[in-house]
C-alpha positions in Angstrom: 170.3 -59.3 127.8 169.0 -62.8 127.5 167.6 -64.4 124.4 164.2 -66.0 124.2 161.0 -66.5 122.4 158.1 -64.0 122.8 156.5 -64.3 126.2 153.4 -66.5 126.4 150.2 -65.9 128.3 149.7 -68.7 130.9 146.0 -68.0 131.1 144.2 -67.0 127.9 141.6 -64.4 128.8 140.4 -60.9 127.9 143.9 -59.4 127.9 145.2 -62.3 125.7 142.4 -61.7 123.2 143.0 -57.9 123.2 146.7 -58.5 122.5 145.9 -60.9 119.7 143.6 -58.4 118.1 146.2 -55.7 118.4 148.8 -58.0 116.9 146.6 -58.9 113.9 145.9 -55.2 113.3 149.6 -54.3 113.4 150.3 -57.2 111.0 147.8 -55.8 108.5 149.3 -52.3 108.8 152.8 -53.7 108.3 151.7 -55.6 105.2 150.1 -52.4 103.8 153.2 -50.2 104.5 156.0 -52.5 103.5 157.7 -52.1 106.8 160.3 -54.9 107.2 160.5 -56.7 110.6 163.2 -59.1 111.6 163.6 -61.0 114.8 167.2 -61.9 115.7 168.5 -63.8 118.7 170.3 -61.7 121.3 173.7 -62.8 122.7 173.9 -64.8 125.9 177.6 -64.6 126.6 178.9 -64.1 130.1 181.1 -61.0 130.5 183.8 -60.1 129.9 184.4 -62.4 126.9 182.5 -61.4 123.8 179.7 -63.8 123.0 179.8 -66.2 120.1 177.3 -65.3 117.4 174.9 -67.7 115.8 174.8 -66.1 112.4 171.8 -66.4 110.1 172.2 -68.8 107.2 172.1 -65.8 104.8 173.7 -62.5 105.8 171.3 -59.7 106.7 171.6 -56.7 104.5 169.9 -54.0 106.5 170.6 -51.4 103.9 169.1 -53.3 100.9 166.6 -50.4 100.4 165.5 -47.2 102.0 162.6 -48.6 103.9 162.7 -48.6 107.7 163.5 -52.0 109.1 162.6 -53.3 112.6 164.7 -55.7 114.6 163.5 -57.4 117.9 166.3 -57.5 120.5 167.0 -59.1 123.8 165.1 -59.0 127.1 165.6 -56.5 130.0 163.0 -58.2 132.2 159.3 -57.4 133.0 159.6 -55.9 136.5 160.5 -52.3 135.6 158.1 -49.4 136.3 159.6 -47.3 133.4 161.1 -48.1 130.1 164.9 -48.5 130.2 165.1 -46.2 127.2 163.6 -43.3 129.2 163.7 -40.4 129.8 162.6 -38.2 126.9 165.5 -35.7 126.8 168.2 -38.3 127.2 170.2 -40.2 124.6 171.3 -43.9 125.1 173.1 -44.4 121.7 176.3 -43.0 120.2 178.5 -43.5 117.1 182.3 -44.1 117.3 184.9 -45.8 115.1 182.2 -46.5 112.5 180.0 -48.4 114.9 176.8 -47.7 116.8 176.9 -48.2 120.6 174.3 -48.3 123.3 173.8 -48.5 127.1 171.4 -51.4 127.6 170.0 -53.2 130.6 170.9 -56.9 130.8 167.9 -58.8 131.9 169.8 -61.5 133.8 172.3 -59.4 135.8 170.1 -56.3 136.1 173.1 -54.2 135.1 173.4 -51.5 132.5 176.3 -52.3 130.1 177.9 -51.0 127.0 176.8 -52.9 123.9 177.9 -52.5 120.3 175.7 -53.1 117.2 177.0 -55.7 114.7 175.8 -54.1 111.6 175.7 -57.1 109.4 173.6 -59.2 111.8 171.9 -56.3 113.5 172.6 -57.9 116.9 173.6 -55.9 120.0 176.8 -57.5 121.3 177.5 -57.3 125.1 181.0 -55.9 125.6 181.0 -56.8 129.3 181.6 -53.2 130.4 179.3 -52.3 133.3 177.9 -48.8 133.5 175.5 -49.0 136.5 174.3 -51.9 138.6 171.1 -50.0 139.5 168.3 -51.2 137.3 166.2 -48.2 138.2 168.9 -45.7 136.9 168.6 -44.0 133.6 171.5 -42.6 131.5 172.4 -39.8 129.2 175.4 -40.2 126.9 177.8 -37.6 125.4 180.8 -38.5 123.1 184.1 -36.9 124.2 186.6 -37.7 121.4 187.8 -41.3 121.9 185.9 -41.4 125.2 182.2 -41.4 126.2 180.8 -39.6 129.2 177.7 -41.2 130.8 175.5 -39.6 133.5 173.4 -42.1 135.3 170.8 -41.5 138.1 167.6 -42.8 139.6 164.6 -40.5 139.7 163.6 -40.6 143.4 164.7 -38.0 146.1 166.9 -40.6 147.8 170.7 -40.7 148.3 170.7 -44.2 146.7 169.4 -42.7 143.5 172.2 -40.0 143.3 173.6 -39.1 140.0 177.0 -40.5 138.9 179.3 -39.5 136.1 181.4 -42.1 134.3 184.0 -41.7 131.6 185.0 -44.6 129.4 187.9 -44.5 126.9 187.8 -46.5 123.7 190.7 -48.8 123.0 191.3 -49.2 119.3 193.3 -52.4 119.6 190.6 -54.3 121.5 187.5 -52.5 120.2 186.4 -52.1 123.9 185.6 -49.2 126.3 187.4 -49.2 129.6 186.4 -47.1 132.7 188.9 -44.3 133.4 190.6 -44.1 136.8 188.7 -42.4 139.7 185.3 -42.9 138.2 182.4 -42.9 138.9 182.0 -39.4 140.4 178.9 -38.4 142.3 177.3 -35.3 140.7 173.9 -35.0 142.4 173.1 -35.5 146.1 169.8 -37.2 145.4 168.0 -38.8 142.5 167.7 -36.6 139.4 164.9 -36.8 136.9 165.7 -35.9 133.3 169.5 -35.8 134.0 171.2 -34.5 130.8 174.8 -33.5 130.1 176.6 -31.1 127.7 180.1 -29.6 127.4 180.6 -25.8 126.9 183.3 -24.0 124.9 185.7 -23.8 127.9 185.6 -27.6 128.4 183.4 -27.4 131.4 180.9 -30.2 131.7 177.3 -29.1 132.6 174.4 -31.0 133.9 170.7 -30.1 134.2 168.1 -32.1 136.0 164.8 -32.0 138.0 164.9 -32.7 141.8 162.2 -32.1 144.3 160.1 -30.4 141.5 162.8 -27.8 140.9 165.3 -27.3 138.0 169.0 -27.5 138.9 172.2 -27.0 137.0 175.8 -27.6 137.9 179.2 -27.6 136.2 182.6 -29.2 136.6 186.0 -27.5 136.7 187.4 -26.7 133.2 188.8 -30.0 131.8 188.5 -31.7 135.2 185.3 -33.7 135.5 186.2 -35.0 138.9 185.5 -31.7 140.7 182.2 -30.0 140.7 180.6 -26.8 142.0 177.5 -26.7 144.1 174.1 -27.3 142.3 172.1 -24.1 141.8 168.6 -23.1 140.6 169.1 -20.6 137.7 167.7 -17.2 138.8 165.3 -16.9 135.9 161.5 -17.1 135.6 159.9 -20.6 135.5 162.5 -22.7 137.4 161.3 -22.4 141.0 158.5 -24.9 141.2 156.7 -27.8 139.4 159.2 -28.0 136.5 158.6 -31.2 134.5 161.3 -32.0 132.0 164.6 -30.3 130.9 166.9 -30.6 128.0 170.5 -29.2 128.0 172.5 -28.2 124.9 175.7 -26.4 124.0 175.8 -23.9 121.2 176.7 -20.3 120.2 179.3 -20.0 122.9 176.9 -20.9 125.7 174.9 -23.7 127.2 171.1 -23.5 127.0 168.3 -25.2 128.9 164.8 -25.8 127.5 162.2 -26.9 130.1 158.5 -27.4 130.4 156.3 -26.1 133.3 152.7 -27.3 133.4 151.9 -24.9 136.3 152.8 -21.9 134.1 151.4 -23.7 131.0 154.7 -22.8 129.2 157.9 -24.1 127.6 160.9 -21.9 128.6 164.4 -21.3 127.4 167.4 -19.7 129.1 171.1 -19.4 128.3 174.4 -19.1 130.2 177.3 -17.6 128.2 180.6 -19.4 128.5 182.3 -16.1 129.5 179.9 -15.3 132.4 180.0 -16.5 136.0 178.1 -19.7 136.6 175.4 -17.9 138.4 174.6 -15.5 135.5 171.9 -16.7 133.2 170.2 -14.7 130.4 166.6 -13.8 131.1 164.1 -16.6 130.3 162.4 -16.5 126.9 159.0 -18.1 126.6 159.0 -20.5 123.7 155.3 -21.3 123.8 152.6 -20.7 126.3 148.8 -21.1 126.7 146.2 -23.2 128.3 147.5 -26.8 128.5 150.3 -26.0 126.0 153.1 -27.6 128.1 153.6 -31.3 128.8 156.7 -33.2 130.1 158.0 -34.3 126.7 161.1 -32.3 125.6 163.9 -33.3 123.2 166.5 -31.0 121.7 169.2 -31.0 119.0 171.6 -28.4 117.6 172.7 -27.9 114.0 176.1 -26.1 113.8 176.2 -23.2 111.4 178.7 -20.5 110.6 176.7 -18.2 112.8 176.9 -20.5 115.8 174.0 -22.9 115.4 170.2 -23.5 115.2 168.4 -25.1 118.1 165.5 -27.5 117.4 163.1 -28.7 120.1 160.4 -31.3 119.9 157.7 -30.6 122.4 154.3 -32.1 123.3 151.2 -30.3 124.5 148.5 -31.4 127.0 145.6 -30.2 124.7 144.3 -33.8 124.6 143.3 -33.4 128.2 141.0 -30.4 127.6 137.2 -31.1 128.0 135.7 -31.1 125.5 138.7 -32.2 123.4 139.3 -30.8 120.0 140.8 -33.5 117.8 142.4 -30.9 115.5 144.3 -29.1 118.3 148.1 -29.4 118.1 149.7 -32.3 120.0 153.3 -32.1 118.9 155.3 -29.1 117.8 158.8 -28.6 116.3 160.3 -25.4 117.7 163.2 -23.7 116.1 165.5 -21.0 117.6 166.7 -19.4 114.4 170.1 -17.7 113.9 168.5 -14.3 114.3 167.2 -15.2 117.8 163.5 -15.7 117.1 161.4 -18.8 117.8 159.5 -20.5 115.0 156.8 -23.1 115.6 155.8 -25.9 113.2 152.9 -28.3 113.6 154.0 -32.0 113.7 150.8 -33.8 114.8 147.3 -33.1 116.1 145.4 -34.6 119.0 143.7 -37.1 116.6 147.2 -38.5 115.8 147.8 -39.4 119.5 151.6 -38.8 119.2 153.8 -38.9 122.3 157.5 -39.0 123.4 159.1 -37.3 120.4 162.8 -37.3 119.6 164.9 -35.5 116.9 167.8 -36.5 114.6 169.6 -34.1 112.2 171.3 -35.1 109.0 173.8 -32.2 108.7 175.2 -33.4 105.4 171.9 -33.6 103.5 170.3 -30.9 105.8 167.3 -33.0 106.7 165.5 -33.2 110.0 163.9 -36.5 111.3 161.3 -36.5 114.0 160.1 -39.7 115.6 157.1 -40.2 117.9 155.2 -43.1 119.5 151.5 -43.6 118.7 149.1 -44.1 120.3 149.6 -42.9 123.8 150.9 -45.6 126.1 152.8 -47.4 123.4 152.2 -49.1 120.1 154.5 -48.2 117.1 157.1 -45.6 116.3 156.3 -43.2 113.4 158.6 -40.8 111.6 158.4 -37.6 109.6 161.2 -36.0 107.7 161.6 -32.5 106.4 164.3 -30.3 104.7 165.9 -28.1 107.4 165.8 -25.1 105.0 162.1 -25.4 104.3 160.4 -27.1 107.3 157.0 -28.6 106.6 155.4 -31.8 107.9 152.7 -33.9 106.2 149.5 -34.4 108.1 148.7 -37.6 109.9 150.9 -39.9 112.0 153.7 -40.1 109.5 155.7 -43.0 108.1 155.6 -46.2 110.1 159.2 -46.6 111.3 159.2 -49.3 114.0 156.6 -52.0 114.6 156.4 -55.6 115.9 153.6 -58.2 116.1 155.3 -59.6 119.2 155.8 -56.3 121.0 152.6 -54.3 120.6 153.5 -51.6 123.2 156.7 -50.1 121.8 157.4 -46.8 123.4 160.0 -44.2 124.4 162.3 -44.0 121.4 165.9 -42.9 121.9 169.0 -42.4 119.8 172.2 -40.3 119.6 173.0 -36.7 120.4 175.3 -36.7 117.4 174.1 -35.7 114.0 173.8 -38.4 111.4 174.6 -38.7 107.7 174.5 -41.2 104.8 177.6 -42.9 106.1 176.1 -43.6 109.6 172.4 -44.2 108.7 169.8 -43.9 111.4 169.4 -46.2 114.4 166.6 -45.7 116.9 166.1 -47.8 120.0 162.8 -48.3 121.9 161.3 -50.7 124.4 158.1 -52.7 125.2 157.8 -52.7 128.9 155.0 -55.2 128.7 157.1 -57.9 127.0 160.3 -56.7 128.5 162.1 -56.5 125.1 164.2 -54.0 123.3 163.4 -53.2 119.7 165.4 -51.1 117.3 164.8 -49.7 113.8 167.3 -48.6 111.1 167.0 -46.4 108.0 169.3 -45.9 105.1 169.9 -42.3 104.3 171.1 -42.8 100.7 174.5 -42.8 99.2 177.1 -40.5 100.8 177.2 -37.2 98.9 180.3 -35.0 98.4 180.4 -31.9 100.7 178.4 -29.0 99.3 180.0 -25.6 98.8 178.7 -22.6 100.7 177.0 -21.3 97.6 173.8 -23.0 96.6 173.3 -23.5 92.9 169.8 -23.1 91.3 167.8 -26.3 91.1 168.9 -28.3 88.1 166.3 -28.9 85.4 164.7 -32.3 85.4 164.9 -34.5 82.3 162.6 -33.1 79.5 161.9 -34.1 76.0 163.6 -37.4 76.3 161.1 -39.2 74.1 159.2 -38.3 70.9 156.1 -36.2 71.7 157.2 -35.2 75.2 155.7 -31.9 76.3 156.3 -32.2 80.0 158.6 -34.8 81.7 159.3 -34.1 85.4 161.2 -36.4 87.7 162.5 -34.6 90.7 165.4 -37.0 91.8 168.0 -34.5 90.7 166.5 -31.5 92.5 167.9 -30.1 95.7 165.9 -30.6 98.9 164.0 -27.6 100.1 161.8 -25.1 98.3 161.2 -25.7 94.6 162.7 -22.7 92.9 163.2 -23.9 89.3 160.1 -21.9 88.1 158.6 -24.7 86.1 155.7 -25.1 88.5 154.0 -21.9 89.6 151.5 -21.4 92.4 148.1 -20.1 91.5 145.8 -18.0 93.8 148.4 -15.2 94.0 151.1 -17.6 95.1 149.2 -19.1 98.1 150.8 -22.3 99.3 154.4 -23.7 99.1 156.2 -26.3 97.0 158.9 -28.4 98.8 161.2 -31.0 97.3 161.4 -33.9 99.8 163.2 -37.2 99.9 161.4 -40.6 99.8 160.2 -43.4 97.6 163.8 -44.2 96.7 164.3 -40.7 95.3 162.7 -37.3 95.6 159.2 -35.8 95.0 157.4 -32.5 95.5 155.0 -31.7 98.2 152.4 -29.0 97.7 151.0 -27.6 101.0 148.5 -25.0 102.0 149.6 -21.9 104.0 146.1 -20.6 104.6 143.0 -22.3 106.1 140.8 -20.2 103.7 142.6 -21.0 100.5 143.6 -24.2 98.7 147.0 -24.5 97.1 147.4 -25.1 93.3 150.5 -25.6 91.3 150.5 -25.3 87.5 152.9 -25.9 84.6 152.5 -24.7 81.0 151.7 -27.2 78.3 153.5 -26.3 75.1 151.5 -26.0 71.9 151.3 -29.2 69.9 150.0 -30.2 66.4 149.0 -33.6 67.8 145.3 -34.6 68.1 145.6 -36.4 71.5 147.3 -35.8 74.8 148.3 -38.4 77.4 148.8 -37.1 81.0 150.6 -39.3 83.5 150.8 -38.2 87.2 151.8 -40.0 90.4 150.2 -38.4 93.5 149.3 -38.9 97.1 146.8 -36.9 99.2 147.8 -36.1 102.8 144.4 -36.4 104.5 140.7 -36.6 103.6 138.8 -33.3 104.1 135.5 -31.8 103.1 137.1 -30.4 99.9 138.3 -32.1 96.7 142.0 -32.3 95.9 143.0 -32.4 92.2 145.0 -35.3 91.0 145.1 -33.5 87.7 143.3 -30.5 86.2 143.9 -29.7 82.5 143.0 -26.1 81.6 142.8 -23.7 78.7 142.5 -19.9 79.0 141.8 -20.2 82.7 138.9 -22.6 82.5 139.0 -26.3 83.5 138.6 -28.9 80.7 139.4 -32.2 82.4 139.7 -33.0 86.1 140.1 -36.2 88.2 140.2 -35.7 91.9 140.8 -37.1 95.4 137.2 -36.4 96.3 135.8 -35.1 99.6 134.7 -37.9 101.8 137.4 -40.4 100.6 136.3 -41.5 97.1 137.7 -40.5 93.7 135.6 -38.0 91.8 135.7 -36.5 88.3 133.6 -34.3 85.9 131.8 -35.5 82.8 130.5 -32.4 81.1 129.1 -30.1 83.7 128.3 -32.9 86.1 130.5 -33.9 89.1 130.6 -37.6 89.4 131.4 -39.2 92.8 132.8 -42.8 92.3 132.4 -45.6 94.8 136.1 -46.3 94.7 137.8 -45.2 97.9 141.4 -44.0 98.2 143.8 -44.2 101.1 145.4 -41.0 102.4 149.3 -40.8 102.1 149.2 -43.6 99.5 150.5 -43.1 96.0 148.2 -43.5 93.0 149.1 -43.2 89.3 146.6 -41.3 87.1 146.7 -41.8 83.3 144.4 -39.5 81.3 144.0 -39.6 77.5 142.4 -36.5 75.9 140.9 -36.3 72.4 141.5 -32.7 71.3 139.1 -33.0 68.3 136.2 -34.8 69.8 136.7 -33.0 73.2 136.3 -36.2 75.1 138.6 -38.1 77.5 139.3 -41.3 79.3 141.2 -42.0 82.5 142.6 -44.9 84.6 143.7 -44.8 88.2 146.2 -47.4 89.5 147.4 -48.1 93.0 151.0 -48.3 94.1 151.3 -52.0 93.1 150.1 -51.2 89.6 146.6 -52.6 89.9 143.8 -50.6 88.2 141.2 -49.4 90.8 139.1 -47.1 88.6 138.7 -46.7 84.9 136.3 -44.6 82.8 136.0 -43.7 79.1 133.9 -41.6 76.7 133.7 -38.7 79.1 132.9 -35.1 78.0 135.1 -32.1 78.7 133.8 -29.9 81.5 134.1 -26.8 79.4 134.5 -26.3 75.6 137.1 -23.5 74.9 138.2 -22.2 71.5 141.9 -23.2 72.2 143.8 -26.3 73.0 144.9 -27.2 76.6 147.7 -24.8 77.8 148.2 -25.7 81.5 148.3 -28.8 83.8 147.5 -28.1 87.5 147.5 -30.1 90.7 145.8 -28.9 93.9 145.1 -29.5 97.5 141.8 -29.1 99.3 141.1 -26.2 101.6 140.0 -25.8 105.2 143.2 -25.9 107.2 146.8 -25.0 107.1 149.2 -27.8 106.2 147.0 -29.9 103.9 149.2 -31.6 101.4 149.4 -33.2 97.9 152.5 -35.0 96.9 153.4 -35.6 93.3 156.1 -37.1 91.2 156.8 -38.5 87.7 154.6 -36.0 85.8 154.5 -36.5 82.1 152.5 -35.0 79.2 152.9 -36.5 75.8 151.4 -35.6 72.4 149.9 -38.5 70.4 148.9 -38.5 66.7 
């Protein structure tokens, strides 16, 4: 890759103005989200000697916090028809010897080479090891102990695009990968779209790919990757015609293929047991099907378990192409093949979010799943959502901004590693802007390494409580286990409708309350102990997932089942509250998925209250005093509740740092 400044337009015109406006919009978004972007020079050394590095005057500390950080990388040229990080089911990165590695296209030589990531400077260093001299080829990478296996092929039905297998062995003494003898090996007769590789339990290497609109598989001899059988089309439903994309995985003593078929409007799955003949495949199971439910975007990962493994698949629908389009239709799903053999489906994003090209990463130590996607269609930024593996639930909207650049406004086609990640490795995701011809990568700290957990889960520890005089409730969730909230302090109203999930973020952990029914809101309540004090102070940090036609309660103080005081994320996007029996709609707008702190002071004798709302930077955005209680009960407050709106499944309210204090 060559270094250089951002490309300049030689003739300012409509396209120049559009890119300027897009860049300004992205800059505003970055400022609002706190996303860190750094541009570093790429190396320009001539292989095979490692390049000299022009280090920054102050060392870069990419793990200074837990916010995503974006780095602009070197150039791969501007004459490619597809991103060099394609295709969707492939992986270009891997982890070995405590280092992240990648197959990247050098813009000067038009060769794919092995690069290593210098963690301190966040520069991709060219090791000089050539993988493929065909700039149109695309690669899939599989780690094999101290070696790495790379399958590389073009996508056209031509002999010049034929698939090749290469095996490189890592030399500890030099920190370099060297090509093994008698490689590369040709593994497909023609070009192979979506070529992916996996190794089964008998040490046979398998490949799956699309050629001439058909799905093919093939395998090597056991432990001998130089000799291969003949390609075959699995004799199962859905493979014969117009197959779009395939992902290949190894788990549960078998290899499995997941593929999309837009002719059948379905996503399929089939397995081959290690003990069976190569031609024997288990009958196809239909993962999802329906009108325009399938698209050519598939990415799969496996979490090893004592029972053999759980398969996760990220898949895109084509529901955005229906006429008329429904903006609330699902666009991206997470699909899970559970240990009992059933498929579960989770909504990741809707048509209105304009997600595309999803990929998955699994943290098997903290048992968290990370799903990344581009938005909008055609390229822009990379967004991320995370969820506990044991209690999967995604927030509404596009998610957390993970990767963005004011210089590269068409970032697309994210890729990473097949390996699972953990706090020691962190997360690295690579993407490309085909318009500027630049690579971009983002990193995320996963927190301090945790000691291995035993097979038995302990109950959730209790959060700190009563740490200051007058404390009645004091909840901070940083010590809670990720997953469903089971401590019993917060209870679901409405007969238990909804769910409470402990999630990671904001430098710690918080609780997400989510609806499980479109007809019913979700409300979580905690008892307020009796107090002789004459005033109460309620302090809550909360964020609403999305604006709907129903209110969402920042805080609702109750007594004997009736509401006394409430401040809300109002329908329509402004804060609302009650004074006496009157609902008051303020003119102060709130931003979905943004944290706000509410401070309420209640006078128990006068039955009045005041409140203040502060944004995430601590600035007061709304303040009221002298308000009357909504109802006048005969007893003091006995419950604090928070609640979502209603109208669709998956509406969320996140909350943290909840405190109720008695004041004289």
